[in-house]
LUMMIKOL-251402 format. One line per field, with one value per residue (C-alpha): residue number from 1; z, y, x; residue in one letter. Coordinates in Angstrom, 3 decimals, padded with zeros to 6 digits. Example, Ala and Ser with C-alpha at 12.3 -4.5 7.8 and 13.67 -1.06 7.14 Angstrom:
% residues 2
i: c(1|2)
z: c(007.800|007.140)
y: c(-004.500|-001.060)
x: c(012.300|013.670)
aa: c(a|s)
***
This chain:
% residues 507
i: c(1|2|3|4|5|6|7|8|9|10|11|12|13|14|15|16|17|18|19|20|21|22|23|24|25|26|27|28|29|30|31|32|33|34|35|36|37|38|39|40|41|42|43|44|45|46|47|48|49|50|51|52|53|54|55|56|57|58|59|60|61|62|63|64|65|66|67|68|69|70|71|72|73|74|75|76|77|78|79|80|81|82|83|84|85|86|87|88|89|90|91|92|93|94|95|96|97|98|99|100|101|102|103|104|105|106|107|108|109|110|111|112|113|114|115|116|117|118|119|120|121|122|123|124|125|126|127|128|129|130|131|132|133|134|135|136|137|138|139|140|141|142|143|144|145|146|147|148|149|150|151|152|153|154|155|156|157|158|159|160|161|162|163|164|165|166|167|168|169|170|171|172|173|174|175|176|177|178|179|180|181|182|183|184|185|186|187|188|189|190|191|192|193|194|195|196|197|198|199|200|201|202|203|204|205|206|207|208|209|210|211|212|213|214|215|216|217|218|219|220|221|222|223|224|225|226|227|228|229|230|231|232|233|234|235|236|237|238|239|240|241|242|243|244|245|246|247|248|249|250|251|252|253|254|255|256|257|258|259|260|261|262|263|264|265|266|267|268|269|270|271|272|273|274|275|276|277|278|279|280|281|282|283|284|285|286|287|288|289|290|291|292|293|294|295|296|297|298|299|300|301|302|303|304|305|306|307|308|309|310|311|312|313|314|315|316|317|318|319|320|321|322|323|324|325|326|327|328|329|330|331|332|333|334|335|336|337|338|339|340|341|342|343|344|345|346|347|348|349|350|351|352|353|354|355|356|357|358|359|360|361|362|363|364|365|366|367|368|369|370|371|372|373|374|375|376|377|378|379|380|381|382|383|384|385|386|387|388|389|390|391|392|393|394|395|396|397|398|399|400|401|402|403|404|405|406|407|408|409|410|411|412|413|414|415|416|417|418|419|420|421|422|423|424|425|426|427|428|429|430|431|432|433|434|435|436|437|438|439|440|441|442|443|444|445|446|447|448|449|450|451|452|453|454|455|456|457|458|459|460|461|462|463|464|465|466|467|468|469|470|471|472|473|474|475|476|477|478|479|480|481|482|483|484|485|486|487|488|489|490|491|492|493|494|495|496|497|498|499|500|501|502|503|504|505|506|507)
z: c(-031.154|-028.386|-027.497|-024.476|-023.240|-022.006|-021.799|-022.071|-024.974|-027.242|-026.407|-026.957|-023.532|-022.506|-018.856|-019.135|-017.073|-018.394|-016.783|-019.728|-019.461|-022.076|-024.040|-024.661|-028.407|-028.072|-025.829|-028.634|-030.629|-030.040|-026.424|-025.918|-024.734|-023.012|-020.700|-020.515|-020.014|-022.832|-021.243|-020.685|-024.329|-025.461|-023.407|-024.545|-028.229|-028.088|-029.601|-029.347|-028.479|-025.430|-023.443|-020.188|-018.086|-015.469|-013.567|-010.556|-007.976|-008.373|-011.849|-013.334|-015.228|-013.952|-014.738|-018.329|-018.684|-017.505|-020.297|-022.811|-021.554|-021.735|-025.250|-026.428|-025.007|-026.731|-030.143|-030.404|-029.409|-029.027|-028.066|-026.739|-023.143|-021.172|-018.153|-015.322|-012.392|-009.382|-006.186|-004.099|-004.404|-003.077|-005.841|-008.379|-007.249|-007.262|-010.912|-011.826|-009.314|-009.621|-013.186|-015.580|-014.181|-014.876|-018.539|-018.920|-017.475|-019.615|-022.718|-021.776|-021.731|-019.555|-018.688|-016.325|-013.285|-013.958|-010.290|-008.949|-006.676|-006.162|-007.294|-009.245|-009.712|-013.012|-012.416|-010.638|-010.522|-008.560|-006.953|-008.343|-008.049|-010.011|-010.737|-014.242|-016.503|-019.476|-022.252|-024.558|-027.560|-025.981|-024.747|-021.174|-018.656|-015.865|-012.880|-010.389|-007.644|-007.826|-008.901|-011.439|-011.796|-013.198|-016.509|-017.099|-020.372|-020.875|-023.829|-024.546|-023.599|-020.213|-017.986|-014.918|-012.556|-010.106|-011.059|-008.781|-005.726|-006.231|-003.931|-006.724|-009.703|-011.613|-011.596|-012.459|-015.535|-016.611|-016.388|-018.087|-021.090|-022.948|-022.863|-025.671|-028.014|-030.403|-030.949|-027.519|-025.870|-022.657|-020.669|-017.497|-015.371|-012.082|-009.729|-007.808|-004.330|-001.530|-000.376|-003.861|-005.758|-009.246|-009.624|-009.201|-012.107|-013.125|-012.964|-015.146|-017.747|-017.832|-018.052|-020.976|-022.758|-022.303|-023.638|-026.613|-026.204|-027.684|-026.939|-028.791|-025.703|-026.077|-023.005|-021.307|-018.430|-016.459|-013.429|-011.146|-012.621|-016.130|-015.062|-013.397|-016.542|-018.564|-016.371|-013.403|-010.816|-012.833|-013.133|-009.357|-008.696|-010.968|-009.104|-005.545|-005.772|-004.481|-005.965|-005.752|-007.753|-009.536|-007.434|-004.183|-005.090|-005.847|-002.674|-000.613|-002.123|-001.448|002.152|002.673|001.922|004.961|002.937|-000.392|-001.352|-000.904|-003.057|-005.753|-005.944|-005.634|-007.730|-009.847|-011.039|-009.552|-007.572|-004.914|-005.801|-005.166|-003.980|-001.589|002.052|003.732|005.643|003.811|005.801|004.517|005.890|009.257|009.368|008.758|011.960|014.236|017.121|019.797|022.879|025.206|023.193|023.355|027.105|027.538|025.663|027.659|030.921|030.083|029.331|032.211|031.675|027.988|027.103|026.761|024.674|024.841|022.535|023.629|021.346|023.179|022.694|024.741|023.370|019.810|019.773|022.226|023.769|023.121|024.765|023.124|025.011|023.297|024.573|022.307|021.783|019.259|016.469|016.888|018.950|020.678|021.708|025.358|026.458|024.838|026.502|025.206|027.248|026.156|027.468|030.066|031.484|030.620|034.289|034.713|031.533|032.708|036.119|034.490|032.361|035.362|037.237|034.392|034.310|038.081|039.308|040.347|040.602|036.800|034.239|033.626|030.457|028.863|026.677|025.732|022.754|023.153|020.573|021.108|017.987|019.488|022.515|023.904|023.810|027.444|028.757|026.674|027.954|031.571|031.091|029.209|032.122|034.722|032.932|030.888|028.476|028.870|027.202|023.665|022.614|018.951|016.770|014.113|011.360|007.864|006.846|010.242|010.354|006.950|008.065|011.162|009.243|006.701|009.491|011.051|007.682|007.182|010.469|009.336|005.923|007.472|010.174|012.950|014.939|016.445|017.554|018.931|016.542|017.200|014.855|016.184|016.191|012.690|011.446|013.002|011.472|008.067|007.853|006.727|002.962|000.589|-001.162|-003.262|-001.841|-003.854|-004.673|-005.966|-002.824|-000.547|001.679|004.288|004.675|008.039|007.315|009.734|010.901|011.816|015.607|015.755|014.060|017.218|017.867|014.840|015.990|014.461|013.967|017.593|018.001|014.708|016.037|019.362|017.555|015.353|018.388|020.254|017.242|017.140|020.791|020.030|016.978|018.915|021.879|021.243|023.288|023.684|021.519|023.730|022.262|023.451|025.621|023.901|024.804|023.884|026.441|027.170|025.157|022.165|022.331|022.251|019.222|017.457|018.178|016.697|013.533|013.186|013.624|010.859|008.497|009.189|008.564|005.261|004.259|004.964|003.068|000.036|000.016)
y: c(-002.980|-001.436|002.115|003.511|007.082|008.023|011.792|015.088|016.382|013.761|015.233|018.852|019.989|023.585|023.238|025.619|025.184|022.537|023.316|024.023|021.916|019.497|020.557|018.240|018.293|017.195|014.176|011.641|013.223|013.070|013.984|017.534|018.369|021.371|018.987|015.690|015.505|014.139|010.728|010.415|011.246|008.704|006.036|007.051|007.048|003.666|000.969|-001.833|-005.255|-005.643|-002.517|-002.276|000.835|000.783|003.944|006.159|006.464|009.199|010.464|010.133|006.850|005.475|008.828|008.807|005.120|005.726|008.255|005.763|003.051|005.416|006.533|002.922|002.103|005.126|004.427|000.627|000.020|-003.179|-006.296|-004.453|-005.285|-003.515|-005.535|-003.753|-005.503|-003.363|-004.482|-004.299|-003.585|-000.028|000.865|-000.873|001.289|004.491|003.935|004.106|006.691|009.161|008.734|007.074|009.172|012.321|011.449|010.579|013.914|015.857|014.026|014.477|010.681|008.688|005.119|002.518|002.051|005.165|006.211|002.903|002.503|-001.229|-004.298|-007.040|-010.702|-011.221|-014.873|-016.878|-020.069|-018.406|-015.663|-012.915|-009.386|-006.274|-002.728|-002.652|000.330|-000.316|002.296|002.952|001.728|-001.719|-001.451|-002.517|-001.676|-004.227|-003.112|-005.847|-006.505|-008.768|-011.961|-014.019|-016.577|-013.868|-014.001|-017.708|-018.091|-014.315|-012.156|-008.471|-005.739|-006.118|-003.462|-004.585|-001.657|-001.679|-005.279|-005.616|-004.793|-007.622|-010.649|-013.017|-010.910|-013.857|-015.755|-012.600|-011.909|-015.558|-015.682|-012.324|-012.832|-015.433|-013.025|-011.050|-014.019|-013.003|-009.460|-007.852|-005.590|-006.256|-003.237|-003.664|-000.618|-000.629|000.911|-001.566|-002.651|-001.229|-004.640|-006.129|-007.589|-007.580|-011.178|-010.416|-011.428|-007.803|-007.021|-010.071|-008.864|-005.499|-007.169|-009.300|-006.198|-004.416|-007.455|-009.627|-008.731|-011.946|-010.757|-007.464|-005.429|-001.669|-000.493|002.865|003.938|007.083|007.982|010.909|013.080|012.446|013.295|016.481|017.438|017.050|019.333|017.294|019.984|022.675|020.405|019.788|023.526|024.290|021.772|022.507|026.256|025.854|027.421|024.629|024.617|021.473|021.186|021.757|019.225|016.463|017.280|017.040|013.656|012.328|013.558|011.820|008.409|006.694|004.928|005.173|001.766|003.093|006.143|004.010|001.539|003.999|006.893|005.804|002.423|000.528|-002.573|-004.027|-006.948|-010.346|-011.834|-010.869|-009.960|-008.166|-005.931|-005.709|-005.432|-001.905|-000.814|-002.377|-000.768|002.657|002.230|001.143|003.363|002.561|001.001|003.617|006.430|004.675|004.184|007.873|008.985|006.632|007.806|011.426|010.611|008.362|009.204|008.261|005.420|001.912|-000.980|-004.651|-007.616|-011.258|-014.273|-017.497|-020.719|-023.785|-026.434|-025.938|-022.149|-019.372|-017.082|-013.461|-010.125|-006.721|-003.489|-000.106|003.443|005.826|009.259|011.406|009.068|006.643|003.504|002.842|-000.712|-000.505|-004.134|-007.572|-010.970|-014.533|-017.594|-021.164|-024.243|-022.146|-023.538|-021.639|-020.966|-019.340|-017.277|-015.971|-015.169|-013.153|-011.196|-010.445|-009.218|-006.936|-005.463|-004.885|-004.148|-000.498|-000.489|-000.624|001.849|001.176|-000.732|001.012|-001.837|-005.363|-007.531|-011.292|-014.071|-015.988|-018.129|-021.530|-022.215|-018.734|-018.790|-019.791|-017.409|-014.544|-015.136|-015.060|-011.826|-010.084|-010.802|-009.759|-006.531|-005.293|-002.542|-003.193|-006.591|-007.527|-011.170|-011.221|-014.175|-014.372|-016.034|-015.564|-012.384|-010.718|-011.700|-010.119|-006.859|-006.637|-007.642|-004.890|-002.368|-003.233|-002.955|000.452|001.591|000.549|002.141|005.430|005.162|005.349|002.614|002.495|-000.664|-001.390|-003.083|-006.826|-009.745|-012.049|-009.305|-008.280|-011.884|-012.306|-009.093|-009.893|-013.494|-013.085|-013.064|-011.724|-014.241|-014.301|-014.921|-016.626|-013.303|-011.807|-009.798|-009.925|-012.919|-012.807|-016.047|-016.544|-019.443|-022.350|-022.124|-025.244|-025.031|-027.525|-025.029|-023.443|-019.866|-019.468|-018.822|-019.022|-015.258|-015.046|-011.491|-010.460|-011.611|-009.865|-006.626|-006.992|-007.453|-004.517|-002.272|-003.535|-002.558|000.927|001.315|000.126|002.429|006.121|008.152|011.838|013.029|012.802|014.802|013.494|015.607|016.243|013.843|016.430|018.178|021.850|022.939|020.817|022.270|025.811|024.957|023.451|026.605|028.785|026.662|026.877|030.664|030.982|028.887|031.027|034.253|032.875|031.866|035.358|036.903|034.715|035.922)
x: c(000.009|002.064|001.120|002.909|002.481|005.942|006.362|004.537|006.621|005.089|001.683|002.691|001.480|002.060|001.068|-001.909|-005.052|-007.438|-010.757|-013.085|-016.266|-017.516|-020.546|-023.472|-022.929|-019.301|-019.908|-020.100|-017.278|-013.517|-012.695|-011.473|-007.949|-009.514|-011.360|-009.460|-005.715|-003.539|-002.950|-006.726|-007.402|-004.812|-006.616|-010.109|-009.122|-007.366|-009.614|-007.040|-008.528|-006.269|-005.363|-003.420|-002.741|000.013|-000.782|-000.289|-003.034|-005.682|-004.828|-008.332|-008.149|-011.463|-013.087|-011.812|-012.692|-016.264|-016.703|-015.319|-017.712|-020.701|-019.786|-019.478|-022.904|-024.421|-022.889|-023.042|-026.623|-028.595|-026.676|-023.624|-022.617|-019.897|-018.728|-016.909|-015.233|-014.288|-012.589|-015.812|-019.538|-019.232|-016.761|-019.004|-021.933|-019.853|-018.936|-022.627|-023.808|-020.902|-019.658|-022.129|-024.983|-022.955|-022.426|-026.101|-027.156|-024.657|-025.868|-029.551|-029.937|-032.325|-031.322|-032.719|-030.455|-028.341|-028.518|-027.174|-030.197|-029.931|-028.044|-029.767|-028.922|-027.079|-026.165|-028.868|-026.797|-024.002|-026.168|-023.922|-025.269|-024.325|-025.461|-026.927|-027.617|-029.924|-029.966|-032.917|-030.906|-030.560|-026.956|-026.166|-023.437|-022.951|-020.845|-019.972|-017.443|-014.404|-016.167|-014.184|-017.022|-019.294|-017.416|-018.007|-019.924|-020.217|-019.204|-018.705|-016.248|-014.569|-013.000|-011.015|-010.546|-007.584|-006.847|-003.813|-005.965|-008.464|-008.391|-007.355|-006.194|-004.730|-008.005|-009.931|-007.782|-007.900|-011.700|-012.254|-009.961|-012.120|-015.101|-013.468|-012.852|-015.658|-014.462|-014.793|-012.252|-010.333|-009.124|-007.069|-006.244|-004.384|-001.895|000.249|-000.756|001.408|002.584|002.559|005.463|006.905|005.672|001.970|-000.311|-000.873|002.855|003.533|001.002|002.789|006.192|005.041|003.680|007.000|008.873|007.986|004.293|002.794|-000.770|-000.320|-001.159|-001.529|000.345|-000.203|002.041|001.253|003.348|002.596|005.399|004.040|000.482|001.711|003.662|000.462|-001.644|-002.922|-002.144|-003.903|-006.946|-006.957|-006.593|-009.558|-011.728|-010.552|-009.972|-006.405|-003.279|-000.733|002.463|003.548|006.702|004.829|002.157|004.674|006.627|003.415|002.543|006.038|005.899|002.544|004.097|005.572|008.246|010.023|008.595|005.059|005.803|007.413|004.537|001.640|002.881|005.869|004.517|007.451|006.382|008.616|010.852|009.306|012.575|015.319|015.573|012.693|015.132|018.488|021.700|022.311|018.940|019.754|023.193|021.646|019.608|022.450|023.516|026.118|024.558|026.045|024.418|021.036|021.479|022.383|019.267|017.059|018.629|017.951|014.293|013.122|009.437|009.398|006.988|008.436|007.148|007.969|007.624|007.881|008.276|007.364|009.352|010.180|012.562|013.776|014.070|014.763|012.173|013.079|012.279|012.783|012.183|012.152|011.879|009.980|011.520|009.720|008.617|011.514|011.985|015.319|016.201|017.253|016.992|017.021|016.863|016.777|015.773|016.539|014.722|012.898|009.654|006.471|005.755|009.162|008.701|005.343|006.815|009.596|007.125|004.911|007.946|008.948|005.433|005.198|008.762|008.774|012.542|012.686|011.276|007.602|006.695|003.720|002.503|003.577|002.650|003.084|002.977|-000.278|-000.222|000.515|002.684|002.148|-001.655|-002.178|000.482|-000.912|-004.440|-003.246|-001.297|-004.095|-006.440|-003.871|-002.845|-005.848|-004.906|-001.175|-000.796|-001.837|-002.211|-001.126|-002.095|000.610|-001.395|000.034|-001.827|-001.387|002.270|002.867|001.252|003.448|006.580|005.986|005.321|008.685|010.407|008.796|010.310|013.774|013.331|012.188|014.913|012.321|014.028|017.513|019.300|022.779|025.238|025.274|025.986|023.254|020.621|021.657|021.354|017.900|016.565|018.040|016.791|013.114|012.634|010.001|007.790|004.638|001.161|-001.569|-003.225|000.021|000.681|003.666|004.203|006.960|008.862|010.580|012.958|013.275|016.871|018.831|018.875|021.699|023.995|025.308|024.258|021.969|018.398|014.933|014.454|013.360|014.603|013.002|009.637|010.244|011.110|008.039|005.781|007.307|006.755|003.153|002.683|004.022|001.780|-001.290|-000.790|-001.447|001.023|001.659|004.524|007.624|010.527|013.876|016.112|019.413|022.188|024.848|026.983|026.167|029.205|028.119|024.601|026.033|028.169|025.141|023.089|025.834|025.900|022.101|022.276|024.858|022.727|019.651|021.600|022.914|019.386|018.043|020.964|020.195|016.599)
aa: c(x|x|x|x|x|x|x|x|x|x|x|x|x|x|x|x|x|x|x|x|x|x|x|x|x|x|x|x|x|x|x|x|x|x|x|x|x|x|x|x|x|x|x|x|x|x|x|x|x|x|x|x|x|x|x|x|x|x|x|x|x|x|x|x|x|x|x|x|x|x|x|x|x|x|x|x|x|x|x|x|x|x|x|x|x|x|x|x|x|x|x|x|x|x|x|x|x|x|x|x|x|x|x|x|x|x|x|x|x|x|x|x|x|x|x|x|x|x|x|x|x|x|x|x|x|x|x|x|x|x|x|x|x|x|x|x|x|x|x|x|x|x|x|x|x|x|x|x|x|x|x|x|x|x|x|x|x|x|x|x|x|x|x|x|x|x|x|x|x|x|x|x|x|x|x|x|x|x|x|x|x|x|x|x|x|x|x|x|x|x|x|x|x|x|x|x|x|x|x|x|x|x|x|x|x|x|x|x|x|x|x|x|x|x|x|x|x|x|x|x|x|x|x|x|x|x|x|x|x|x|x|x|x|x|x|x|x|x|x|x|x|x|x|x|x|x|x|x|x|x|x|x|x|x|x|x|x|x|x|x|x|x|x|x|x|x|x|x|x|x|x|x|x|x|x|x|x|x|x|x|x|x|x|x|x|x|x|x|x|x|x|x|x|x|x|x|x|x|x|x|x|x|x|x|x|x|x|x|x|x|x|x|x|x|x|x|x|x|x|x|x|x|x|x|x|x|x|x|x|x|x|x|x|x|x|x|x|x|x|x|x|x|x|x|x|x|x|x|x|x|x|x|x|x|x|x|x|x|x|x|x|x|x|x|x|x|x|x|x|x|x|x|x|x|x|x|x|x|x|x|x|x|x|x|x|x|x|x|x|x|x|x|x|x|x|x|x|x|x|x|x|x|x|x|x|x|x|x|x|x|x|x|x|x|x|x|x|x|x|x|x|x|x|x|x|x|x|x|x|x|x|x|x|x|x|x|x|x|x|x|x|x|x|x|x|x|x|x|x|x|x|x|x|x|x|x|x|x|x|x|x|x|x|x|x|x|x|x|x|x|x|x|x|x|x|x|x|x|x|x|x|x|x|x|x|x|x|x|x|x|x|x|x|x|x|x|x|x|x|x|x|x|x|x|x|x|x)
***
C-alpha cells in the first residue's frame, strides 16, 4: 500500500486555528482534527506494516507518533512491545519524559518508568541500556539510542526516529526490519541530514517507495509548505502566544537557513545530490570580481581584518597561501601565492615574515594544514604566535566540515575572488561522494602532477583554511567603505530616494 500525503486540499483544511485540547475520554478513540493536524492524523491512523515518513524538521511527527505508540500499548495489552530507536540517549529519555508521560497523565494511567527516571539494561550480553515503560496491562515501550545490535533476536513494533541522522542508518534499518517478520510494524520517520545525500540509506528507502515499491511501503511526505497549509502556524501561535502569518513564518524560516541547500534538505525534503562537483563552476563565476575592484575595496579599508590559509607541500604538489580581507560578512581574496619545491625552513620563514612585517597589512589569524608534512611547522608557528595561528588537522570528517563551510560561502556569495583559470579549476575540482553512514564525503582527487600546470587542489585547501580562520575568529562587524566615486554615490542616493518615495506612494 502506498499512501502519500501530498496537499492540503485532499484533507479539506480551512486554515482555522487548531488549538482545542484532547479530552481524556477521546484518547483511545480516533484522533481529533481539532487537536492534531491532518498530516498527523493520517500518520496516526495508518496501520500499514511498513510506514515511512519523509518530513520537514519540527512539524510534530515525533509528537503524533508518541501518541500512536501510547495508544497501541494501551489497547494491545500483554505481550506487546513497542521498540523506539532515537539518535542518542537524551532524545530517547525525552520521548518518555516529555511525551509518553503526558499521554499517561491525560489518560489517568499509571505506568512504571513513565517519568524516564533511569535507564535499565535490556541486553546484558551487549550491555545495551534503554528507558522502559511498563503498563499495568503488560505492554512495554522500550526507548533506546541508536544501537542496531539491540534489535538482534527481538520482535515487536519498531519505530526509528530521525533515521537519516543516526551514525549508521543503513545498519540500523537492516537490523530493525526482521523484528517485524511475525506481524510487527516498522515505522521510519526522518528529515534529511544537512550534509546528507540522495544516496543515503534512508533516501534510498524513500526512492524505492516512490518507484516500484516492492516492500509495499506506505509513504508519507510532509514539507514545511504543506504543514503550514494544514495549520502548523496557527498551532504554533496557539502554543507560543504569537501572531505570525503563514507567509511571514515561512519567510523567517527561509532566512534562518544559511544556504538554499540547507533549506531544501531540512524543510522541503530534498537531499543534496550524491554526485557532482562540490562547488560548480556557475557558483564560482557568481563570486568573481575583478582584481582591481577587490584591491580598491581593500585599499579603502586598511583596518579591516585579514585571514590567511596555508596548505603545506614539498615535492609533488605546490604549497599555497590565500589571504582574504573581511568586509561585512564577505571575504575578498587579496593575495595568493604558490611555492613549488620550497624547503620547509624557507616556507616557515616566509610565513613568519608575513605575520611580523609591519610594512604589510596585519594578518589577524592564520590556519595552517597540520595533517602530515605541515605538523612540525604548524606546531612551531602556534607556539610563536599564540591566538593568531591555528593548526588544522584535515582528517576526513574535519575536512568535510570545512569543505562544506567553504561551499556554503560560495552559495551564499559571501566570498569574492578574482577571475583566474587555475584558481577556478582548483576550486571546482573536489567532488561529492558518499560516506559509510550515508552522509556527504568530499573527495579531493589526486591530480596528475606531471600534467603541466594542473595542481592538487592546493588553492582550494588554502581557501578552505582561510575561511576556517575567519569563522574561528570573532571580529567586530566591519562595514566596507564604498568604492564608488563621490558622483556615483550621489546618483545611487538619488535612486534610493526615488524608490522610497514610490514605496510610500503605493502605501
